[in-house]
PLY file of the C-alpha trace (Angstrom):
ply
format ascii 1.0
element vertex 427
property float x
property float y
property float z
element edge 426
property int vertex1
property int vertex2
end_header
61.79 35.46 -33.79
60.29 38.10 -31.52
57.05 38.10 -33.53
56.51 34.34 -33.01
57.17 34.65 -29.27
54.58 37.45 -29.07
51.99 35.36 -30.96
52.46 32.45 -28.53
51.78 34.71 -25.59
48.54 35.95 -27.19
47.34 32.40 -28.00
44.46 31.89 -25.48
43.82 28.26 -26.49
46.95 27.08 -24.76
46.58 27.17 -21.00
49.40 26.41 -18.69
48.73 23.28 -16.62
48.06 23.74 -12.92
50.68 22.86 -10.36
48.72 19.79 -9.24
48.44 18.59 -12.83
52.14 19.00 -13.32
52.81 16.99 -10.16
50.53 14.15 -11.34
51.96 14.26 -14.89
48.48 14.49 -16.38
49.73 16.06 -19.59
52.17 13.17 -20.15
49.55 10.41 -20.37
46.44 9.55 -22.34
43.76 9.10 -19.70
41.17 8.06 -22.28
42.62 4.57 -21.81
42.11 2.58 -18.65
45.10 1.81 -16.40
47.03 -1.21 -17.65
45.38 -1.12 -21.05
45.96 -4.32 -22.98
46.80 -6.32 -19.86
44.79 -7.97 -17.13
41.53 -6.35 -16.00
41.89 -3.51 -13.51
40.31 -4.27 -10.12
37.97 -1.55 -8.85
36.71 -1.89 -5.28
33.52 -0.26 -4.06
31.99 0.51 -0.73
28.71 2.23 0.01
27.32 4.16 2.94
23.54 4.54 2.76
22.52 7.92 4.12
18.75 7.55 3.78
15.94 5.75 2.01
13.80 8.68 0.99
10.67 6.96 -0.30
9.07 3.67 -1.32
6.35 3.87 -3.96
4.01 0.92 -4.41
2.22 2.56 -7.33
5.42 3.18 -9.33
7.21 0.13 -7.89
10.41 2.03 -7.14
12.47 3.39 -4.26
14.66 6.47 -3.79
17.94 6.23 -1.91
20.71 8.70 -1.04
24.16 7.18 -0.60
27.91 7.78 -0.60
29.55 5.75 -3.37
33.31 5.25 -3.06
35.63 3.75 -5.72
39.12 2.36 -5.09
41.67 1.54 -7.80
45.30 2.00 -8.65
46.58 4.11 -11.55
50.36 4.22 -11.64
50.20 7.14 -14.06
49.06 9.32 -11.14
51.90 8.34 -8.79
54.09 11.17 -7.49
56.97 11.80 -5.15
56.21 12.66 -1.58
58.71 12.90 1.26
56.01 12.56 3.94
53.96 9.96 2.04
50.84 12.15 2.22
47.93 11.97 -0.18
46.52 14.83 -2.18
42.79 15.64 -2.20
41.01 17.33 -5.10
37.46 18.38 -5.93
35.44 17.64 -9.07
37.47 19.83 -11.42
40.19 17.21 -11.83
37.77 14.34 -12.49
37.24 15.26 -16.13
40.98 15.07 -16.86
41.75 11.58 -15.57
40.31 8.09 -16.00
37.55 7.09 -13.55
35.38 3.92 -13.51
32.11 4.28 -15.44
29.87 2.68 -12.81
26.12 3.10 -13.35
22.96 1.92 -11.60
21.08 -0.86 -13.35
17.27 -0.41 -13.57
17.58 3.18 -12.34
14.91 5.66 -13.39
16.70 8.85 -12.42
19.74 9.86 -10.41
21.85 12.92 -9.74
25.00 14.02 -7.94
24.34 16.60 -5.26
25.77 20.01 -6.09
25.01 22.15 -3.05
26.97 24.24 -2.32
29.44 22.73 -4.75
29.43 19.40 -6.54
29.70 16.64 -3.92
32.69 14.90 -5.47
36.01 14.07 -3.86
39.20 12.65 -5.39
42.13 11.54 -3.24
45.41 10.39 -4.82
48.18 8.61 -2.90
51.89 8.71 -3.83
51.87 5.09 -5.04
49.03 5.77 -7.46
46.12 4.45 -5.37
42.97 6.51 -5.92
39.86 7.11 -3.83
36.91 8.58 -5.73
33.79 9.45 -3.68
30.35 10.69 -4.78
27.15 11.65 -2.97
24.27 10.43 -5.13
20.49 10.20 -4.95
19.09 7.45 -7.16
15.60 6.17 -7.89
15.53 2.56 -9.06
12.96 -0.10 -9.81
11.89 -2.61 -7.19
9.86 -5.56 -8.44
7.28 -5.93 -5.66
4.88 -8.77 -4.97
1.61 -7.60 -3.37
-0.05 -10.99 -2.96
0.34 -10.66 0.84
-0.28 -6.89 1.04
-0.39 -5.30 3.63
1.16 -8.23 5.52
4.04 -8.38 3.04
7.82 -8.16 3.09
9.47 -6.59 0.03
13.00 -7.41 -1.13
14.62 -4.65 -3.19
18.13 -4.24 -4.56
20.28 -1.52 -6.06
22.59 -2.92 -8.74
25.93 -1.41 -9.82
27.80 -2.27 -12.98
30.35 -0.87 -15.41
28.73 0.44 -18.55
31.59 0.12 -21.06
34.13 -2.28 -19.57
33.28 -5.97 -19.39
35.03 -8.48 -17.15
38.05 -8.61 -19.51
38.84 -4.95 -18.79
37.40 -4.15 -15.36
36.67 -6.27 -12.30
34.21 -4.81 -9.81
34.25 -6.15 -6.25
33.26 -5.13 -2.74
36.30 -3.50 -1.13
35.71 -4.86 2.37
33.49 -7.85 1.66
30.26 -7.90 3.64
31.43 -4.88 5.62
31.52 -2.76 2.48
27.90 -1.74 3.05
27.14 0.54 6.01
23.95 2.40 6.93
22.99 5.33 9.06
21.55 4.24 12.41
18.70 6.75 12.13
17.23 5.43 8.87
13.48 4.98 9.28
10.43 4.80 7.03
6.81 5.62 7.75
5.33 2.37 6.41
8.27 -0.03 6.52
10.69 -1.52 8.97
14.15 -2.25 7.52
14.92 -5.85 8.41
18.21 -6.41 6.61
20.95 -4.76 4.57
23.42 -6.96 2.71
25.92 -6.83 -0.16
26.39 -9.47 -2.85
27.96 -9.83 -6.28
27.33 -11.66 -9.53
27.67 -11.58 -13.29
25.42 -10.14 -15.99
25.48 -11.27 -19.61
24.63 -9.19 -22.65
24.51 -10.95 -26.00
26.33 -8.21 -27.89
29.01 -7.15 -25.39
29.69 -10.11 -23.08
29.88 -10.69 -19.34
30.00 -7.87 -16.77
30.63 -7.83 -13.04
27.60 -6.67 -11.09
27.31 -5.68 -7.42
24.08 -5.74 -5.42
22.87 -3.73 -2.44
20.05 -5.85 -1.01
17.59 -4.77 1.65
14.39 -6.29 3.03
11.44 -4.11 4.05
8.65 -5.36 6.30
5.48 -3.29 6.24
4.01 -1.79 9.39
0.47 -3.19 9.63
-0.94 -0.94 12.36
-1.83 1.83 9.89
-3.86 -0.57 7.76
-5.54 -2.07 10.82
-6.85 1.39 11.73
-7.72 2.46 8.18
-9.06 -0.75 6.61
-9.39 -3.84 8.81
-10.98 -2.28 11.90
-13.62 -0.27 9.95
-14.46 -3.39 7.94
-14.95 -5.39 11.15
-17.24 -2.69 12.56
-19.35 -2.62 9.39
-19.80 -6.38 9.48
-20.82 -6.31 13.15
-23.13 -3.36 12.48
-24.92 -5.37 9.79
-25.71 -8.01 12.43
-27.81 -5.48 14.36
-30.59 -5.97 11.81
-31.05 -9.53 13.07
-32.32 -8.08 16.39
-34.69 -5.54 14.85
-38.38 -6.39 14.38
-38.84 -8.12 11.06
-41.78 -5.80 10.27
-39.61 -2.67 10.63
-38.84 -2.59 6.93
-37.33 0.97 6.72
-34.98 0.37 9.65
-33.56 -2.93 8.44
-33.29 -1.94 4.77
-31.61 1.39 5.47
-29.14 -0.28 7.85
-28.23 -2.90 5.24
-27.77 -0.38 2.42
-25.65 1.90 4.65
-23.23 -0.89 5.60
-22.94 -2.05 1.96
-22.09 1.48 0.75
-19.59 2.00 3.55
-17.80 -1.24 2.71
-17.65 -0.14 -0.93
-16.02 3.15 0.12
-13.39 1.34 2.19
-12.53 -0.97 -0.69
-12.29 1.92 -3.15
-9.94 3.83 -0.86
-7.58 0.88 -0.53
-7.54 0.20 -4.27
-6.81 3.84 -5.12
-3.43 3.73 -3.35
-2.30 0.49 -4.96
-1.05 -0.43 -8.45
-3.54 -2.12 -10.74
-2.19 -5.65 -10.39
-3.97 -8.63 -11.94
-3.78 -10.93 -8.90
-5.61 -10.97 -5.58
-4.01 -9.30 -2.57
-4.45 -10.34 1.05
-6.38 -7.17 1.86
-8.71 -7.92 -1.06
-9.53 -11.31 0.43
-10.45 -9.74 3.77
-12.43 -6.80 2.39
-14.35 -8.85 -0.16
-15.21 -11.46 2.44
-16.41 -8.72 4.80
-18.41 -7.22 1.95
-19.97 -10.64 1.32
-21.04 -10.89 4.98
-22.67 -7.45 4.80
-24.35 -8.29 1.51
-25.67 -11.59 2.87
-27.23 -9.79 5.85
-29.30 -7.74 3.37
-30.26 -10.90 1.46
-31.13 -12.53 4.79
-33.72 -9.86 5.52
-35.13 -10.13 2.00
-35.75 -13.83 2.67
-37.24 -13.09 6.10
-39.59 -10.45 4.71
-40.69 -12.67 1.84
-41.40 -15.67 4.05
-43.20 -13.48 6.58
-45.48 -12.09 3.90
-46.35 -15.59 2.67
-47.01 -16.81 6.21
-49.32 -13.91 7.08
-51.25 -14.27 3.87
-51.92 -17.91 4.72
-53.11 -16.91 8.20
-55.42 -14.26 6.72
-56.92 -16.79 4.37
-57.63 -19.19 7.25
-59.29 -16.42 9.27
-61.25 -15.28 6.26
-62.67 -18.73 5.69
-63.75 -18.99 9.35
-65.34 -15.53 9.82
-65.78 -14.19 6.32
-63.56 -11.15 7.06
-59.84 -10.57 7.57
-59.22 -9.20 11.03
-55.68 -8.22 11.94
-54.30 -6.27 14.83
-52.49 -2.94 14.65
-49.02 -4.42 14.36
-49.98 -6.64 11.43
-51.87 -3.82 9.71
-48.77 -1.64 9.88
-46.79 -4.27 7.98
-49.25 -4.12 5.05
-50.29 -0.47 4.63
-47.33 1.27 6.32
-49.42 3.06 9.00
-49.69 2.35 12.71
-53.31 1.86 13.83
-54.37 2.83 17.35
-57.59 0.80 17.12
-58.35 -2.67 16.01
-60.11 -2.49 12.67
-61.87 -5.05 10.61
-60.74 -5.20 7.02
-62.43 -7.02 4.19
-60.70 -8.78 1.35
-59.48 -5.47 -0.09
-57.12 -4.18 2.65
-54.12 -4.73 0.40
-55.25 -1.81 -1.84
-56.70 0.46 0.92
-54.74 3.51 2.03
-54.10 5.19 5.37
-56.88 7.72 4.68
-59.59 5.03 4.81
-58.37 3.80 8.20
-58.32 7.35 9.56
-61.83 8.02 8.25
-63.15 4.95 10.07
-61.34 5.98 13.25
-62.94 9.47 13.14
-66.38 7.86 12.80
-66.02 6.31 16.24
-67.00 8.49 19.19
-64.25 10.41 21.01
-64.89 8.66 24.27
-64.55 5.20 22.75
-61.32 6.18 20.97
-59.77 7.53 24.18
-60.77 4.45 26.10
-59.35 2.17 23.43
-56.04 4.12 23.32
-55.61 3.87 27.09
-56.21 0.12 27.00
-53.78 -0.34 24.08
-51.02 1.66 25.78
-51.38 -0.44 28.91
-51.31 -3.67 26.92
-48.26 -2.57 24.90
-46.33 -1.65 28.05
-46.89 -5.08 29.48
-46.39 -7.08 26.31
-43.52 -5.39 24.44
-41.18 -8.32 25.10
-43.81 -10.81 24.03
-44.53 -8.91 20.79
-40.82 -8.77 19.88
-40.34 -12.48 20.52
-43.42 -13.35 18.51
-42.23 -11.18 15.60
-38.82 -12.88 15.32
-38.41 -15.20 12.38
-36.55 -18.48 12.69
-34.03 -17.28 10.07
-33.15 -14.30 12.29
-32.66 -16.63 15.23
-30.18 -18.80 13.37
-28.45 -15.82 11.76
-27.59 -14.38 15.18
-25.45 -17.45 15.80
-24.24 -18.48 12.33
-23.01 -15.10 11.02
-20.76 -14.21 14.02
-19.46 -17.77 14.31
-18.46 -18.04 10.65
-16.86 -14.58 10.71
-14.79 -15.44 13.78
-13.59 -18.65 12.11
-12.68 -16.69 8.97
-10.63 -14.18 10.97
-8.86 -17.01 12.78
-7.77 -18.66 9.53
-6.96 -15.37 7.79
-4.60 -14.01 10.44
-3.10 -17.43 10.99
-2.36 -17.80 7.27
-0.83 -14.39 6.55
0.99 -13.57 9.79
0 1
1 2
2 3
3 4
4 5
5 6
6 7
7 8
8 9
9 10
10 11
11 12
12 13
13 14
14 15
15 16
16 17
17 18
18 19
19 20
20 21
21 22
22 23
23 24
24 25
25 26
26 27
27 28
28 29
29 30
30 31
31 32
32 33
33 34
34 35
35 36
36 37
37 38
38 39
39 40
40 41
41 42
42 43
43 44
44 45
45 46
46 47
47 48
48 49
49 50
50 51
51 52
52 53
53 54
54 55
55 56
56 57
57 58
58 59
59 60
60 61
61 62
62 63
63 64
64 65
65 66
66 67
67 68
68 69
69 70
70 71
71 72
72 73
73 74
74 75
75 76
76 77
77 78
78 79
79 80
80 81
81 82
82 83
83 84
84 85
85 86
86 87
87 88
88 89
89 90
90 91
91 92
92 93
93 94
94 95
95 96
96 97
97 98
98 99
99 100
100 101
101 102
102 103
103 104
104 105
105 106
106 107
107 108
108 109
109 110
110 111
111 112
112 113
113 114
114 115
115 116
116 117
117 118
118 119
119 120
120 121
121 122
122 123
123 124
124 125
125 126
126 127
127 128
128 129
129 130
130 131
131 132
132 133
133 134
134 135
135 136
136 137
137 138
138 139
139 140
140 141
141 142
142 143
143 144
144 145
145 146
146 147
147 148
148 149
149 150
150 151
151 152
152 153
153 154
154 155
155 156
156 157
157 158
158 159
159 160
160 161
161 162
162 163
163 164
164 165
165 166
166 167
167 168
168 169
169 170
170 171
171 172
172 173
173 174
174 175
175 176
176 177
177 178
178 179
179 180
180 181
181 182
182 183
183 184
184 185
185 186
186 187
187 188
188 189
189 190
190 191
191 192
192 193
193 194
194 195
195 196
196 197
197 198
198 199
199 200
200 201
201 202
202 203
203 204
204 205
205 206
206 207
207 208
208 209
209 210
210 211
211 212
212 213
213 214
214 215
215 216
216 217
217 218
218 219
219 220
220 221
221 222
222 223
223 224
224 225
225 226
226 227
227 228
228 229
229 230
230 231
231 232
232 233
233 234
234 235
235 236
236 237
237 238
238 239
239 240
240 241
241 242
242 243
243 244
244 245
245 246
246 247
247 248
248 249
249 250
250 251
251 252
252 253
253 254
254 255
255 256
256 257
257 258
258 259
259 260
260 261
261 262
262 263
263 264
264 265
265 266
266 267
267 268
268 269
269 270
270 271
271 272
272 273
273 274
274 275
275 276
276 277
277 278
278 279
279 280
280 281
281 282
282 283
283 284
284 285
285 286
286 287
287 288
288 289
289 290
290 291
291 292
292 293
293 294
294 295
295 296
296 297
297 298
298 299
299 300
300 301
301 302
302 303
303 304
304 305
305 306
306 307
307 308
308 309
309 310
310 311
311 312
312 313
313 314
314 315
315 316
316 317
317 318
318 319
319 320
320 321
321 322
322 323
323 324
324 325
325 326
326 327
327 328
328 329
329 330
330 331
331 332
332 333
333 334
334 335
335 336
336 337
337 338
338 339
339 340
340 341
341 342
342 343
343 344
344 345
345 346
346 347
347 348
348 349
349 350
350 351
351 352
352 353
353 354
354 355
355 356
356 357
357 358
358 359
359 360
360 361
361 362
362 363
363 364
364 365
365 366
366 367
367 368
368 369
369 370
370 371
371 372
372 373
373 374
374 375
375 376
376 377
377 378
378 379
379 380
380 381
381 382
382 383
383 384
384 385
385 386
386 387
387 388
388 389
389 390
390 391
391 392
392 393
393 394
394 395
395 396
396 397
397 398
398 399
399 400
400 401
401 402
402 403
403 404
404 405
405 406
406 407
407 408
408 409
409 410
410 411
411 412
412 413
413 414
414 415
415 416
416 417
417 418
418 419
419 420
420 421
421 422
422 423
423 424
424 425
425 426
């Protein structure tokens, strides 16, 4: 009746199919089922073009990659007549109405399809039913890294693709063009890594509840650039170790100079080690950089301990000499250089000290010096200046301890041997 015809026209839930949908007979088939349902598994070929590797994170142990993912399969339900045998290309609006492979990224943390300015999806259908489905995707996936050789390491990462719902009885994933299915942009570069290799491989994955699945791998090897770490870690550590050796050439009685130099190098090495550890994951094994930095720290620490031994043995030796002199003359007479080592003050005149100089202060020495006449003090100062100018080298040689003499040779030699074995082992 006329009333029923009018009601059909007003029914907004029924939308006329588009011309393209009519040509592909989309309304005539149930695309919830895969092509060839109930028969042999449908082969789905893949090829990938890697646009960029955006980042590599050692702390999170993951990488971010942008790529073009292309699927190839045949669905005879989409075949159509064409006099010129030309394909038809569609955007993402048709994807939701037909069957497409449900490929996902194994071990992925996050991923998205680019949608600027429109969704980056392309569907191309050929008259015989062959389909090309292309996506532009950015994906972040896990990469199980081994830092035992860091920063002289090479990391092997892989992006794995697999069907989520269809096991090998329903869908067979394979690389469309074999080893040539994986292509990369020539301008791909990373700040800390050099890309050594890109390769494609395939395998099987088993799940106890659902069975065996075809899995495809995008493998790539990354070798770390070491020059950054040489400038930021290794070279400063070398300088701190060599700076700690300067104390071996300083007078053993110059306590403030040698102690302050040792403490400064120890603190600087601690800062370098803290900076390196802050940018790395908290792994439970020793890294190559840890071996070098801790060994360098040990050399710096031993240089401080070396001076502690020198100072202790020097004190014992001078006490024995004072006792011998005291027995011979009844007093303890020491020159200005020796007096400075005990009371911390430099004496311009030779003074005689009794058995209590270890508890006397600088004020007592100055009071004695003021008691001497001005002319005698001036004369003594002139003589001492002349003697110091002529005997500086002799005083320095006499004030060297035998431990300092051996340390000047042993410390550099052992450190050079360590560097030789370290770089030979890890490079």
